N, C-alpha and C positions, 0 to 999 in steps of 0.2 A: 503494499500500500504505500502511496506516494503522498506523505503529508508535508503541506508547506509550513515553514514556520513564520510565526507573526512578526511584525517590525519590533514590537517589544522585544519578543524572545532575540531576534537577531542581533539588536542594540545590547542586550544584555549580556550575549554571549561575549560580543566585541569587548564590551567593558571588563567582564569577567577574565578575559585572555589579558587584556592589558594590565588590569590589577595583579594577576597571577605572574606575570612575566616582567614586571617592572619596566623598563623603555622597551617597546618591542615595535620592529621594524614592519611596513605593511605588507610584505611579502608573507610574514609569519602569520598575520591576521588572516591575509587572503586564505592560506592552506588551513589553519586551524579553526577558522571559523567556516570552511567549506562555502566559499562565496567566490561569483565572479568578479573579475576587477572592476567591472562598471559599478555593480552592486556595492562593492566595498567601498569604493571612492563615495557613492552617494551616501552611505551611511557613516563614513568616516566625517564627511563635510556635516553632517547633521550633529554628530557628536560634539565636534568642533564649535559649530555656530552657538549650541546650546551650551558651550561650557563644560562639558561632560569629560572631555579630554583635551590635553594640550598637544599640539605638535611642536616637537623640539627640531631644529634644524642644525645640523653640524656636517659632519663627514658623510653621515647617514641621517635620513629622517626618520625620527622615532616618536612613538605616542606615549603620554602619560596621563594616567587617570589623575581628575581633581577630586575635590572632597564633595562637589555636586554630583560627580559620577559614582561615587562610594554610596551617598544617600540613595542614588537611583536604584543601584544594585540591591541596597536593602529593602526598598519599596517594592521592587518586583519580586524578592523572595516572598513578602508578605502575600501578594497576588497570587503566587504559584501556590502557596499553600491553601489559599481560599479557593483557587480553581480546583485543586486536588480533592479536598474535602468535599465540594459539590459535585466532581466529575465533570467540569466543563473546561474544555482546552482553551488556554489563551493564545 
């Protein structure tokens, strides 16, 4: 069965990857989050614009989670618990 992830789920997955890996390169996000390049760029732009992650430019571009991103993950976990309790996918 081919189940598509919701936008919230994808954004939370990216944020969890960034948090777990510290400064992470976009290529690693691409593979670990199982996204196409255009979709990854779209989601990263949304996260940067919303100030959930920061883009750090140096020898390589890397991403770092912000406090706001940490709070988002925390709130998504609450939503996931509620969703599981009632059997409603998010």
